[in-house]
N, C-alpha and C positions, 0 to 999 in steps of 0.2 A: 504493500499499499504506500503510496504516496503521500506523505504528511506535510511535507515542505517543498518549497519550490527552491531550488538551489541555483547557485552561479554556473553549475554544470547544465542543470536543466535550460537556463537561460541561454547557454551557448548552443545548446542542441536545438532549442527551439529557433534561433536565429539561422543557424546552418539549415535547418530543414526548411524554413522559410525561403531561404536563398534558392536552395535547391528546387523547390516547388516553382518558384518566380522563372527560373531558367527552363525547367521542363514544360511549363504552360505558357511560356512566352507567346509562341504562335496563337494559342487560344485567346490569351488576354488581347492580343493585338486585333484578333478577328472580332471580338466583341466590341473593341474601341473603334474599329473600323465603321462599324454601324451608326455609332451615335456619338462617337468624340474624334479624336485627332489621330487614330491609329498608332498611337505610340506607347499605350499603358504597359503593354507587354515587354517591349524593349528597355523603356524606362525603369521598370521594376527589376527587370534582370540584371540591368547594368548598375542599378544602385543597390541592390543586394550583394551583387558581386564585389563593389567597391567596400560595402560592409564588411564582408568576409575579409577583404584585405587588411581594412584598419585594425579589427580584432587580432587577426593573427600577428599584426604588427606591435600591438600594444598588449595585448592580453589583460583587459582590467580586472582586478580582484573583487570588486564590489559592485552590486547590481546598478547603483546610480551612475557611476562611471562607465560601466558595460552600456547601459541604455543611452547615456548622454552620447557615447561615440556612434551608437547605431543612428541615433536622431540627427545628430550634426552631419553626418556622412550623408544622409537620405537627403537632407535639406540643401547640401552643396551640390551633389551628384546626379540627382533626378529633376528633369524638367516637369512643365505642367504642374497640375495640381497634386499629384499624387506624392512628390517630393515634400514639398511643405507640410501636406496632411499626414503622411506616414511619419514624417520627421517630428513633427509636434506630437503624434500619439506617443513616440517612443521617450522623447524628451520628458513628457509629463509622466509617463510611467516610472521613469529613473528617478524624476524629482519626489516621487511619493514613495518608491522603494527604500530611499535612502542608503546610507553608505554601510550596507549589510551584505552578508553573503547567503541569506536565504529568507523566505517569507513563508508566513503559515497561510492558510487559506484566505482568512480574513484580509491579511496583508496583500497576498496577489491579487484578490477582488478590487480591494482599494485602489491600488497601481493601474490596474486595467481600466477602473471607471475614470480615474484622472485622465488616463490617455484618451479615453473617449470624448470626455467633457473637453479636452483640448482640440478635438477634431470638430466638435460643434463650436466651439468659442471661434475658430478660424473660419469654417466653411458655413455655420449658421444651418446646418442641415437638420431637419426634422423627420419623422417617422414618414415612409412612403413618399419621400421626395425623389426615390430611385438614386441612392448613393450608398457609399460604403457604409453608412450610419444604419442602412436597412438590414445589414449582417451583423453588424457590430453590436446592436442593442440587443437583439435576442439571443446573440451568444452569451452576453453578460448576464441578461435576466435567467438563462439556463444553467450558467455556472454558480449563480447565487442560490437558485432553487435546489440543484444538487447538493451543495454545501449545507444548506438548511435542514436538508433531509438526512444529513450525517454522511453523504458521500465523501470520498476522500479526493485528493486533487486529481486524480486520473480520471475517475469517473466523473469529476465536474467539468474537466476539459474536454472530455468525450462528449459530453451532453451539450457543451459550448459549441464545439466543431459541429454538431448535427444541426444545431438550431442556426449556425452561421450559414451552413448549406442551404436550409430551408429559406432563410432570409435572402441568400442570393437569388435562389429561384423564384422567388416572391416577388422580386423586382420587375420580371418580364413582363407582365400585363400593366405595370404603372407607367404612368406619362412622368417624364423628367421634369423636376421643377427647380432644379439647381444644375449649375455647370453649363458647359458646352451643350450637352444633351437636351437642355430646355429650351435650346433655340429652335428644335426641330418640332416642337409641340407635340400634336398626336403620332407623329412619325417615330417619336421615341417609343411609342407603345410596342410590344412584342419581341423587345432585345433585353437581354440580361445586362445589367449595369457592371461594368467592366472593375470598377473598385469595390464592388461588391463580391465579385468573383474573386478578386485578389485577397479580399478579407477573409473569405472563406478557406483560403490556402493558409493564412496566416493562424487561424485555428485549428485547422487540421494539423500543422506543424506543432502546436503547443499541446494538442492532445497524443501526439506521436512522441514528444520530448518527456510527456508525464507518465507514459505508458511504462 
């Protein structure tokens, strides 16, 4: 059973997310081609590749330093909206985690909630705007519900991953109300949001890291 989220889990999470972004680069780009700039896959793969390089060069030993490195690297290396949004997410996660090498379930939840609040503060997204928030919010709800029911971190992360995937799929019938996709109006209906798709990869990687 996973009772704590450690620095080793964090590294595995980031590495797994980087692998998924690289493996799913074409898929994310295909989604973004329909309602965006056709660069989400390339941007995320490049950014997470840069993150891997930064972490291997520095190897932070505390969660705040690790997530700050992730966030700053994404902000500086990823174009479009995804760099600032994911960068803000990880920076806020790190600020809330603090200079520790592990978190309990409540601590991990608080850090993730802070990250999502950072995304909302920057992007002003709400539920059903057809953005990454539509995958992030249900993922955290599921994680919190699992923890409240006595589930360990592995079970909670697995529940979060399932909810993120469901949230991703639920963006398909929505009309976009934020970002470039909103310019398409009703033509944005019928397409999965690429940011929600990469968010599902993020939580899938977290579940694997804690499994």
